Phi, psi and omega in degrees: 000149183276143170290122180266339183220138180222129175242133176235109179048043183286125178240156178210116172241134181267167181305324176291358179095349180293126183266109181276324181228138186242089170053056180283120179249131191205144169230149175225130189262147180302134173080013182242159184252116172252131171267122183253111181253155178170153182298170175300139181076013181287335184116003184298319185280330174299309187300311181300316181295327176288326176291325187272354174085009173274351176221130185273120170294149180264000185187149176098185182222137180236124181239124180244118175055025183092353178252129174299122188290347176264314180276342178232053190302311187298323181284322183294315181294331183290338181276346193251136172240133184235131170250101183281163175299310185288147179254113179234105175221156175293118190289334183257012173270155187270154187302319189287323180291326180299309181292326184284325169305317183292322180299314181294338176298328185270013177072016182281152179282163179299131174214073186302328181296320180285322180291325175300316175297313183303307182303327179282327175298327179265012180054047179248350192302318181289346178259010193296333188259359177281153176275141181312317176301344178279346194268159169282164179305324174294320179300312179305321180291329173298320177301317178295324172296315176308313177300315183295335183263001193291326185259017175055060177295159178261348172233128178240132176255121179245104179257098190053056184299331184250023175293128184066019176255141186288174189295315182295326181290323181296322178300317185294318181297324182284333172301310177306312180300315178297327169296317179296317179301312183298338177275000177100002178285131173283147188224129170244130187237132162243143179194150170275348175268091189293332179295334172295312175307315179300315183282331190254326193280152172276313185229157176239126174249136172244127183238133188209128180062024184077012179240137179275102190284335184191144173214128196191149171305136182308307191289329178292323186290321185287323183284326190278322183249357180282159173232153177247153180235134177256117183264124179251108181271136189254159180281329173229150190283168176235131179279325184221135177289126182300146182301334179289349182254000189293336179290348176273358176052044179287150179250140185258129174297153185302329186263001176074006181265009177207151175233142182241133181237126182252144180206164184291131181296324182263015186287140179289325181234124180272330183091355186302312180301319181293322180295316183290327172285331174290323174302315181296317178295331172283355174084022171270126174257135183264146169267318188199160177230144180209146178241161174209141179252138183303148183270168174302323179296322176294326182291316181300311181301323184294312183303314186289320176298321180291321178293324174296315182298322184297322182275344180303000000 
């Protein structure tokens, strides 16, 4: 796939001296979804704002669709759609007028059929004549997405798009995202709902303290850094784990009816076969076995903690 977005050494230092971005390098391919994760204040919104032209970087280079975002701003910006965290809409404007006006701002010809499709995909068609002030918070967020899609961008930035949105609307939004991806639109997503990133993203980027700590294919990341746990249900409880099993670092359930063994998800040798044999030799009888793999959220928390400890 072709790169639609390239960042080379992008920096942002504010007049106060605060460094929000430290030489970020990043590429985005056509038709992929990149989830950008990081704690509050990590630099996610600043990075997106630099790409979209609402914040001026103090160093580095940004190329969108082959256009330099600084020297050829208009063409670069026309390829980008942004759904910001904050809801800023003209309260007394009607939904249809709001979306149609935004398309015109980008110099696009009237295409009411396109706008109709966008509004229908976002379940806004029956609200097209409503004033923004009459809408719920979730509906207003849908209008933001409709505005971002009005000029048919090739890259869509979703900055916490489902914050404060109910479960049904979140599901509808991700259906729209899936359609956009299928049509070749590239999507950069920031979210606090990490399960969404785990379900939707092709690649995961972790930003912390203005530095891109990691960017990797989601499946490879889950395999490389993920851990699995094997839960062993016992026929009779144990008060103490036998000394012969101490090398496995087993954890005992509070009631003593289960033991938990953790191992690397991508390891070629897990040690499970040897563990089961040693359990039998220790006189422990099993009722059942079950496995669980660590989530992207657990990996993310571990990465951020490690990064912070290294800088401390």
